[in-house]
C-alpha positions as CSV (number, residue, x, y, z in Angstrom):
1,X,0.2,-0.1,-0.1
2,X,1.4,2.9,-0.9
3,X,2.1,6.0,1.5
4,X,1.2,8.7,-0.6
5,X,-1.8,9.7,0.9
6,X,-1.7,11.3,4.6
7,X,-5.2,8.9,4.9
8,X,-3.5,6.4,4.1
9,X,0.5,7.5,6.3
10,X,-1.5,8.4,9.2
11,X,-3.4,4.7,9.1
12,X,-0.2,3.1,8.8
13,X,0.4,4.8,11.7
14,X,-1.3,3.3,13.6
15,X,-1.3,0.4,12.9
16,X,2.4,-0.4,13.6
17,X,0.7,1.3,17.3
18,X,-2.2,0.3,18.6
19,X,-2.9,-2.6,19.7
20,X,-5.8,-5.1,21.3
21,X,-7.3,-3.3,24.4
22,X,-5.5,0.1,23.3
23,X,-7.7,2.9,24.2
24,X,-8.4,6.0,21.0
25,X,-9.7,8.5,20.3
26,X,-11.7,10.1,16.8
27,X,-10.8,13.3,17.6
28,X,-13.3,14.4,14.4
29,X,-15.0,11.7,13.4
30,X,-16.8,12.5,10.1
31,X,-17.8,9.7,8.1
32,X,-16.2,7.0,10.3
33,X,-13.0,6.3,8.2
34,X,-10.7,6.4,10.9
35,X,-12.9,5.3,13.6
36,X,-13.8,2.7,12.3
37,X,-9.6,1.7,11.3
38,X,-9.9,2.3,15.4
39,X,-12.2,-0.3,16.1
40,X,-10.4,-2.8,14.1
41,X,-7.2,-2.4,15.8
42,X,-8.5,-2.1,19.5
43,X,-9.9,-5.1,19.0
44,X,-12.9,-6.8,21.5
45,X,-10.9,-5.5,24.5
46,X,-10.3,-1.9,23.2
47,X,-12.2,0.8,23.1
48,X,-12.7,3.9,20.3
49,X,-13.8,7.3,21.7
50,X,-14.9,9.7,18.7
51,X,-16.3,12.9,18.5
52,X,-18.2,14.8,16.5
53,X,-20.3,17.5,16.6
54,X,-22.3,17.3,13.8
55,X,-25.3,14.5,14.0
56,X,-24.9,13.5,10.5
57,X,-21.5,12.0,11.1
58,X,-22.4,10.2,14.3
59,X,-24.8,8.6,12.1
60,X,-22.5,7.8,9.0
61,X,-20.3,6.6,11.7
62,X,-22.7,4.3,13.2
63,X,-23.7,3.0,9.9
64,X,-20.0,2.1,8.7
65,X,-19.0,0.5,12.2
66,X,-22.0,-1.5,12.2
67,X,-21.5,-3.0,9.2
68,X,-18.8,-4.9,10.2
69,X,-20.0,-5.7,13.1
70,X,-17.8,-2.9,15.8
71,X,-19.9,-0.9,16.8
72,X,-19.8,-2.1,20.3
73,X,-15.8,-1.7,20.5
74,X,-16.8,2.6,19.9
75,X,-18.5,5.4,21.8
76,X,-19.6,8.0,19.5
77,X,-20.3,11.7,21.3
78,X,-21.8,14.8,19.8
79,X,-20.0,17.3,21.0
80,X,-17.0,19.4,20.1
81,X,-13.6,17.6,20.8
82,X,-12.4,20.9,23.3
83,X,-14.6,19.4,25.4
84,X,-13.3,15.3,24.9
85,X,-12.5,16.2,29.0
86,X,-15.8,16.5,30.4
87,X,-15.6,12.6,29.2
88,X,-12.5,11.3,29.4
89,X,-10.1,10.8,32.3
90,X,-8.5,7.5,31.9
91,X,-4.3,7.7,29.3
92,X,-5.8,7.4,25.9
93,X,-2.8,5.4,23.7
94,X,-3.8,7.1,20.1
95,X,-5.9,9.8,19.5
96,X,-6.3,11.4,15.8
97,X,-8.0,13.9,14.2
98,X,-8.2,14.4,11.4
99,X,-9.2,18.6,10.7
100,X,-11.8,20.3,8.4
101,X,-15.4,19.8,7.0
102,X,-17.2,17.0,6.8
103,X,-16.7,15.6,3.1
104,X,-20.4,15.8,1.3
105,X,-22.2,18.0,4.2
106,X,-22.1,22.0,4.6
107,X,-18.4,23.2,4.6
108,X,-18.8,26.3,6.4
109,X,-19.3,23.9,9.4
110,X,-15.0,23.5,10.5
111,X,-12.7,22.8,12.7
112,X,-12.1,26.2,13.9
113,X,-8.6,26.9,15.5
114,X,-9.6,27.9,18.8
115,X,-12.3,24.6,19.5
116,X,-9.3,22.7,17.8
117,X,-6.6,24.4,19.6
118,X,-7.9,24.2,23.2
119,X,-8.7,19.7,22.3
120,X,-5.1,19.3,21.1
121,X,-3.9,21.1,24.1
122,X,-6.2,18.0,27.0
123,X,-5.9,16.0,24.0
124,X,-2.4,15.7,25.7
125,X,-3.1,15.5,29.1
126,X,-4.4,12.5,28.3
127,X,-1.4,11.0,26.0
128,X,-0.2,7.7,27.7
129,X,3.2,8.1,27.7
130,X,4.2,6.3,24.4
131,X,1.0,7.7,22.9
132,X,0.4,9.0,19.5
133,X,-0.9,12.1,18.6
134,X,-1.6,12.7,14.3
135,X,-3.3,16.0,13.3
136,X,-4.7,15.7,10.0
137,X,-4.6,19.3,8.7
138,X,-6.5,20.9,5.8
139,X,-5.6,23.9,5.0
140,X,-6.9,25.0,1.7
141,X,-9.8,27.2,2.8
142,X,-10.0,29.7,5.3
143,X,-11.1,27.7,8.2
144,X,-7.7,25.1,7.6
145,X,-5.4,28.1,7.6
146,X,-6.0,29.1,10.8
147,X,-6.0,25.7,12.1
148,X,-1.8,25.4,10.2
149,X,-1.0,28.8,11.9
150,X,-1.4,28.6,15.4
151,X,-1.6,24.5,15.3
152,X,2.7,24.8,13.9
153,X,4.1,27.1,16.6
154,X,2.0,25.5,19.6
155,X,3.2,21.6,18.8
156,X,6.7,23.0,17.9
157,X,7.4,24.2,20.7
158,X,6.7,21.7,22.8
159,X,9.0,20.3,25.3
160,X,11.7,17.6,22.6
161,X,12.2,15.8,26.6
162,X,8.5,14.9,26.8
163,X,7.5,14.7,23.6
164,X,8.5,13.4,19.8
165,X,7.3,16.1,17.1
166,X,7.1,14.9,13.3
167,X,5.6,17.0,10.2
168,X,4.9,14.9,7.7
169,X,3.7,17.6,4.2
170,X,4.7,17.0,0.2
171,X,7.0,19.4,-0.9
172,X,6.1,19.0,-4.7
173,X,2.4,20.2,-4.6
174,X,0.9,23.4,-6.2
175,X,-1.6,23.1,-4.1
176,X,-2.0,23.8,-1.2
177,X,-1.5,20.2,0.2
178,X,-2.9,18.7,3.3
179,X,-0.2,17.7,6.2
180,X,0.3,15.5,9.1
181,X,1.6,16.3,12.1
182,X,2.2,13.2,14.4
183,X,3.7,13.6,18.5
184,X,4.7,10.4,20.1
185,X,4.8,11.3,23.5
186,X,8.1,10.1,25.6
187,X,7.8,6.6,27.8
188,X,9.8,7.8,31.1
């Protein structure tokens, strides 16, 4: 499988990191592709917590999980990703953000810089030692450009003694291509 699509690379990183029994978060469930991948990886003993503010996202994700009989492995939460601490306090092994808007829905309803930055801060407090936080940024629209503007400086200043931060991006595309920020928390 080629790694030339950001989402494919995200799923490859998750497959190498998320094991059966893991507790994980899909902070932006959208149409449920990341939630489904996470549900496959956590097995019967793990669990996925997925957030989205749009009822269409919850319905699409529930249907996608149902097609593979994985609905019991996920809790779908209709709320902002910025409020994840209202629902969770346990250490989380992996957290995925796929920013932007719900494909096929109203593009004016997109993730926003302020709530996304708050959500990433909260995600870091939940991230277990050895945990992985993945953020795909689509910066070809105004809300995405704002997210890029606040997220990059924030993750760049994370302590190198506590986190390893990677930026995975295309360098030969003229249009603003999506890219990935990957943050791994050290185990000690």
